[in-house]
OpenMM code with the backbone's topology and positions (N, CA, C; nanometers):
from openmm import Vec3, app, unit

residues = "MET THR ALA LEU HIS LEU SER ASP PHE PRO ALA GLY THR VAL TYR THR VAL SER ALA GLY GLY GLN ALA TYR PRO LEU ALA LEU ASP LYS ALA GLN PRO LEU SER ASP SER GLY ARG GLU GLY GLY SER PHE ARG LEU GLU PHE LEU GLY PRO GLY GLU PRO ILE LEU PRO GLN ALA THR TYR SER PHE SER SER GLY ALA ALA ALA HIS ASP ILE PHE ILE VAL PRO VAL SER ARG ASP SER GLY GLY VAL ARG TYR GLU ALA VAL PHE TYR".split()
positions = [
    Vec3(-0.6526, -0.0543, -0.3010),
    Vec3(-0.5138, -0.0514, -0.2540),
    Vec3(-0.5057, -0.0436, -0.3881),
    Vec3(-0.3929, 0.0243, -0.4701),
    Vec3(-0.3800, -0.0065, -0.6487),
    Vec3(-0.2744, -0.0879, -0.6642),
    Vec3(-0.2409, -0.1201, -0.7995),
    Vec3(-0.1390, -0.2976, -0.8165),
    Vec3(-0.0388, -0.2383, -0.8158),
    Vec3(0.0910, -0.2667, -0.7437),
    Vec3(0.2399, -0.2606, -0.7782),
    Vec3(0.2409, -0.2961, -0.8906),
    Vec3(0.3373, -0.2066, -0.9296),
    Vec3(0.3984, -0.1951, -1.0798),
    Vec3(0.6190, -0.1612, -1.0423),
    Vec3(0.6109, -0.2640, -1.1498),
    Vec3(0.7557, -0.2735, -1.1152),
    Vec3(0.8268, -0.1408, -1.0686),
    Vec3(0.8270, -0.0038, -1.1359),
    Vec3(0.8706, 0.1364, -1.1541),
    Vec3(0.8058, 0.1079, -0.9991),
    Vec3(0.7550, 0.0981, -0.9261),
    Vec3(0.7271, 0.1192, -0.7711),
    Vec3(0.8381, 0.0982, -0.6988),
    Vec3(0.9203, 0.0066, -0.6936),
    Vec3(1.0753, -0.0375, -0.6754),
    Vec3(1.2193, -0.0095, -0.7427),
    Vec3(1.2870, 0.0419, -0.6889),
    Vec3(1.4058, 0.1392, -0.7593),
    Vec3(1.5338, 0.0391, -0.6737),
    Vec3(1.6139, -0.0115, -0.8450),
    Vec3(1.7161, -0.0312, -0.7988),
    Vec3(1.8139, 0.0091, -0.7282),
    Vec3(1.9104, -0.0781, -0.6193),
    Vec3(1.9342, -0.0906, -0.4881),
    Vec3(1.8439, -0.0125, -0.3849),
    Vec3(1.7974, 0.0072, -0.3839),
    Vec3(1.6658, 0.0614, -0.2623),
    Vec3(1.6944, -0.0325, -0.1320),
    Vec3(1.7330, 0.0010, 0.0083),
    Vec3(1.7288, -0.1059, 0.0803),
    Vec3(1.5581, -0.0488, 0.1727),
    Vec3(1.5440, -0.1660, 0.2326),
    Vec3(1.3874, -0.1500, 0.2739),
    Vec3(1.4670, -0.2113, 0.4165),
    Vec3(1.3673, -0.1437, 0.4987),
    Vec3(1.3400, -0.1640, 0.6506),
    Vec3(1.2203, -0.3167, 0.6521),
    Vec3(1.2589, -0.4804, 0.6671),
    Vec3(1.1547, -0.5084, 0.7048),
    Vec3(1.1496, -0.5541, 0.8466),
    Vec3(0.9815, -0.6186, 0.8819),
    Vec3(0.9851, -0.6011, 0.9748),
    Vec3(0.9415, -0.7695, 1.0598),
    Vec3(0.9949, -0.7913, 1.1111),
    Vec3(0.9634, -0.9375, 1.2266),
    Vec3(1.0213, -0.9598, 1.3326),
    Vec3(0.8751, -1.0401, 1.3782),
    Vec3(0.9351, -1.1180, 1.5112),
    Vec3(0.9787, -0.9410, 1.5451),
    Vec3(0.8960, -0.8216, 1.5630),
    Vec3(0.9340, -0.7198, 1.6357),
    Vec3(1.0916, -0.7002, 1.6169),
    Vec3(1.1166, -0.7671, 1.5356),
    Vec3(1.2858, -0.6921, 1.4504),
    Vec3(1.2993, -0.6353, 1.3616),
    Vec3(1.3574, -0.5223, 1.3035),
    Vec3(1.3597, -0.4712, 1.1912),
    Vec3(1.5277, -0.5972, 1.0552),
    Vec3(1.5158, -0.5718, 0.9804),
    Vec3(1.6474, -0.6087, 0.9254),
    Vec3(1.6591, -0.5610, 0.7370),
    Vec3(1.7385, -0.4870, 0.7376),
    Vec3(1.7169, -0.4685, 0.5829),
    Vec3(1.7826, -0.5653, 0.4612),
    Vec3(1.6950, -0.5430, 0.4157),
    Vec3(1.6979, -0.6186, 0.2000),
    Vec3(1.7150, -0.5037, 0.1496),
    Vec3(1.8010, -0.5699, 0.0435),
    Vec3(1.8357, -0.4335, -0.0687),
    Vec3(1.7887, -0.5273, -0.1695),
    Vec3(1.7333, -0.4305, -0.2031),
    Vec3(1.6356, -0.4419, -0.4088),
    Vec3(1.7742, -0.5346, -0.4638),
    Vec3(1.8263, -0.6657, -0.5259),
    Vec3(1.9695, -0.6547, -0.5790),
    Vec3(1.9173, -0.6829, -0.7616),
    Vec3(1.7679, -0.7508, -0.7683),
    Vec3(1.7380, -0.7130, -0.9227),
    Vec3(1.5661, -0.7167, -0.9044),
    Vec3(1.5303, -0.6750, -1.0126),
    Vec3(1.3550, -0.6512, -1.0540),
    Vec3(1.4022, -0.7089, -1.2605),
    Vec3(1.2963, -0.8016, -1.2191),
    Vec3(1.2507, -0.8291, -1.3197),
    Vec3(1.1562, -0.8633, -1.4211),
    Vec3(1.1430, -0.8221, -1.5269),
    Vec3(0.9650, -0.7648, -1.6035),
    Vec3(0.9446, -0.9479, -1.6573),
    Vec3(0.8289, -1.0016, -1.6449),
    Vec3(0.7761, -1.0855, -1.6611),
    Vec3(0.7192, -1.1383, -1.7506),
    Vec3(0.6326, -1.2371, -1.8441),
    Vec3(0.5845, -1.2255, -1.9307),
    Vec3(0.4610, -1.1463, -1.8475),
    Vec3(0.3511, -1.1084, -1.9767),
    Vec3(0.2234, -1.0749, -1.9560),
    Vec3(0.1320, -1.1628, -1.8792),
    Vec3(0.0888, -1.1329, -1.7748),
    Vec3(-0.0516, -1.2690, -1.7204),
    Vec3(-0.1612, -1.1822, -1.7025),
    Vec3(-0.1294, -1.0957, -1.7202),
    Vec3(-0.2498, -1.0088, -1.7142),
    Vec3(-0.2997, -0.9368, -1.5741),
    Vec3(-0.1991, -0.9406, -1.4898),
    Vec3(-0.2112, -0.8978, -1.3531),
    Vec3(-0.2190, -0.7285, -1.3844),
    Vec3(-0.2944, -0.7073, -1.3327),
    Vec3(-0.3220, -0.5259, -1.3089),
    Vec3(-0.1504, -0.5103, -1.2392),
    Vec3(-0.1001, -0.3833, -1.3408),
    Vec3(0.0331, -0.3608, -1.2583),
    Vec3(0.1759, -0.3757, -1.3548),
    Vec3(0.1081, -0.5145, -1.4152),
    Vec3(0.1995, -0.5841, -1.4858),
    Vec3(0.2357, -0.6708, -1.3584),
    Vec3(0.3452, -0.7940, -1.4690),
    Vec3(0.4257, -0.9463, -1.4136),
    Vec3(0.5684, -0.8706, -1.4002),
    Vec3(0.6123, -0.8897, -1.2690),
    Vec3(0.7732, -0.8824, -1.2454),
    Vec3(0.8072, -0.9381, -1.1493),
    Vec3(0.9388, -0.9522, -1.1480),
    Vec3(0.9971, -1.0631, -0.9712),
    Vec3(1.0818, -0.9795, -0.9254),
    Vec3(1.0928, -0.9598, -0.8127),
    Vec3(1.2094, -0.8971, -0.7325),
    Vec3(1.3035, -1.0011, -0.6443),
    Vec3(1.4383, -0.9242, -0.6736),
    Vec3(1.4795, -1.0668, -0.5841),
    Vec3(1.5952, -0.8706, -0.4828),
    Vec3(1.6197, -0.9771, -0.3275),
    Vec3(1.5978, -0.9300, -0.2229),
    Vec3(1.7551, -0.9435, -0.1796),
    Vec3(1.8481, -0.8790, -0.0890),
    Vec3(1.9437, -0.9698, -0.0523),
    Vec3(1.9761, -0.9324, 0.1317),
    Vec3(1.9375, -0.9428, 0.1911),
    Vec3(1.9528, -0.9551, 0.3339),
    Vec3(2.0474, -1.0043, 0.4442),
    Vec3(2.0782, -0.9958, 0.5283),
    Vec3(2.1364, -1.0459, 0.5969),
    Vec3(2.1768, -1.1819, 0.6454),
    Vec3(2.2932, -1.2435, 0.6846),
    Vec3(2.2911, -1.3929, 0.7032),
    Vec3(2.2488, -1.4680, 0.7137),
    Vec3(2.1958, -1.3917, 0.9255),
    Vec3(2.1167, -1.4555, 0.9859),
    Vec3(2.0106, -1.3355, 1.0615),
    Vec3(1.9396, -1.3885, 1.0507),
    Vec3(1.8271, -1.5133, 1.0385),
    Vec3(1.7777, -1.5156, 0.9054),
    Vec3(1.7370, -1.6128, 0.8702),
    Vec3(1.6641, -1.6873, 0.7830),
    Vec3(1.4969, -1.6432, 0.8137),
    Vec3(1.4380, -1.5156, 0.7211),
    Vec3(1.3205, -1.5119, 0.7601),
    Vec3(1.2577, -1.6290, 0.6723),
    Vec3(1.1523, -1.6491, 0.6919),
    Vec3(1.0726, -1.8411, 0.6045),
    Vec3(0.9849, -1.7296, 0.5734),
    Vec3(0.9288, -1.8061, 0.4611),
    Vec3(0.8567, -1.7533, 0.3831),
    Vec3(0.7380, -1.6708, 0.4182),
    Vec3(0.7024, -1.5590, 0.3952),
    Vec3(0.5851, -1.5036, 0.4557),
    Vec3(0.5777, -1.4119, 0.4226),
    Vec3(0.4641, -1.2953, 0.4283),
    Vec3(0.4052, -1.1741, 0.3481),
    Vec3(0.4802, -1.1095, 0.5090),
    Vec3(0.5612, -1.0053, 0.4835),
    Vec3(0.6385, -0.8646, 0.5437),
    Vec3(0.6262, -0.7276, 0.4733),
    Vec3(0.5982, -0.6717, 0.6033),
    Vec3(0.6548, -0.4945, 0.5439),
    Vec3(0.7759, -0.4689, 0.5358),
    Vec3(0.7878, -0.4263, 0.4436),
    Vec3(0.9002, -0.3435, 0.3875),
    Vec3(0.7935, -0.1942, 0.3123),
    Vec3(0.9393, -0.1553, 0.4662),
    Vec3(0.9586, 0.0257, 0.3890),
    Vec3(1.0140, 0.0982, 0.3620),
    Vec3(1.0495, 0.1887, 0.3181),
    Vec3(1.2089, 0.2523, 0.2271),
    Vec3(1.1028, 0.4126, 0.2793),
    Vec3(1.1777, 0.4970, 0.3420),
    Vec3(1.0828, 0.6550, 0.3143),
    Vec3(1.0307, 0.6436, 0.3534),
    Vec3(0.8651, 0.7104, 0.2631),
    Vec3(0.7273, 0.7745, 0.2185),
    Vec3(0.6897, 0.6243, 0.2352),
    Vec3(0.8020, 0.4932, 0.1470),
    Vec3(0.6976, 0.3758, 0.0657),
    Vec3(0.6626, 0.2657, 0.1596),
    Vec3(0.5048, 0.2023, 0.1855),
    Vec3(0.5627, 0.0939, 0.2262),
    Vec3(0.4452, -0.0282, 0.1499),
    Vec3(0.4895, -0.1503, 0.2002),
    Vec3(0.4436, -0.2241, 0.0900),
    Vec3(0.4431, -0.3463, 0.1169),
    Vec3(0.2886, -0.4216, 0.1466),
    Vec3(0.2986, -0.5616, 0.2109),
    Vec3(0.3718, -0.6765, 0.1006),
    Vec3(0.4405, -0.7549, 0.1407),
    Vec3(0.5615, -0.8275, 0.0568),
    Vec3(0.5842, -0.9639, 0.1006),
    Vec3(0.4979, -1.1116, 0.0015),
    Vec3(0.5161, -1.2419, 0.0194),
    Vec3(0.6440, -1.2356, -0.0315),
    Vec3(0.7892, -1.2849, 0.0403),
    Vec3(0.9005, -1.3695, 0.0113),
    Vec3(0.9325, -1.4566, 0.0318),
    Vec3(1.0225, -1.5148, -0.0569),
    Vec3(1.0501, -1.6972, -0.0223),
    Vec3(1.2296, -1.6561, -0.0100),
    Vec3(1.2587, -1.7494, 0.0531),
    Vec3(1.4494, -1.7189, 0.0821),
    Vec3(1.4441, -1.8843, -0.0514),
    Vec3(1.5658, -1.8185, -0.1325),
    Vec3(1.5819, -1.9020, -0.1923),
    Vec3(1.7501, -1.9610, -0.2100),
    Vec3(1.8181, -1.8566, -0.1268),
    Vec3(1.9278, -1.8702, -0.1448),
    Vec3(2.0334, -1.8236, -0.0556),
    Vec3(2.1050, -1.8857, -0.0224),
    Vec3(2.2423, -1.8686, 0.0935),
    Vec3(2.3623, -1.8062, 0.0883),
    Vec3(2.4655, -1.7662, 0.0678),
    Vec3(2.5822, -1.8126, 0.0595),
    Vec3(2.6855, -1.7004, 0.1593),
    Vec3(2.7884, -1.6515, 0.0798),
    Vec3(2.8813, -1.5593, 0.2133),
    Vec3(2.8447, -1.4500, 0.2380),
    Vec3(2.7476, -1.4271, 0.0854),
    Vec3(2.6566, -1.2720, 0.0913),
    Vec3(2.5567, -1.1917, 0.1230),
    Vec3(2.5326, -1.3835, 0.2135),
    Vec3(2.3396, -1.3425, 0.2810),
    Vec3(2.2765, -1.4139, 0.1738),
    Vec3(2.1499, -1.3548, 0.2446),
    Vec3(2.0285, -1.4358, 0.1889),
    Vec3(1.9617, -1.3935, 0.1006),
    Vec3(1.9209, -1.4555, -0.0374),
    Vec3(1.8490, -1.4224, -0.1352),
    Vec3(1.7363, -1.4282, -0.0962),
    Vec3(1.6369, -1.3765, -0.1166),
    Vec3(1.4898, -1.3879, -0.1674),
    Vec3(1.3776, -1.3521, -0.2502),
    Vec3(1.3192, -1.3837, -0.2931),
    Vec3(1.2659, -1.4123, -0.4398),
    Vec3(1.1236, -1.3187, -0.3834),
    Vec3(1.0176, -1.2003, -0.4647),
    Vec3(0.8867, -1.2040, -0.4235),
    Vec3(0.8359, -1.1689, -0.6225),
    Vec3(0.7132, -1.2600, -0.6479),
    Vec3(0.7095, -1.2794, -0.7709),
    Vec3(0.5774, -1.2017, -0.7629),
    Vec3(0.5463, -1.1135, -0.8455),
    Vec3(0.4075, -1.0701, -0.9074),
    Vec3(0.3697, -1.1033, -1.0106),
    Vec3(0.3127, -1.2141, -1.0591),
    Vec3(0.2221, -1.2907, -1.1287),
    Vec3(0.0917, -1.3010, -1.2032),
] * unit.nanometer
topology = app.Topology()
chain = topology.addChain("A")
for resn in residues:
    res = topology.addResidue(resn, chain)
    for name in ("N", "CA", "C"):
        topology.addAtom(name, app.Element.getBySymbol(name[0]), res)
């Protein structure tokens, strides 16, 4: 398996996330580089925006978009009228 890079996550991409036999759309809202940790592929954080319900608990989920599929550990970080925000950090 090759290391993921920030460039693997195009801005605005909507991913289908599988959880509990259901599929949920999570849109990549922010992608930011982080200070170099020495991680192969570089250090970065991603912020996704999903529907207001349900709130997915922190866990690793399968994210797919077109031919691309990644297993990503996400953590819910906030919720407002726009939906639930999730963060993934690659450090």
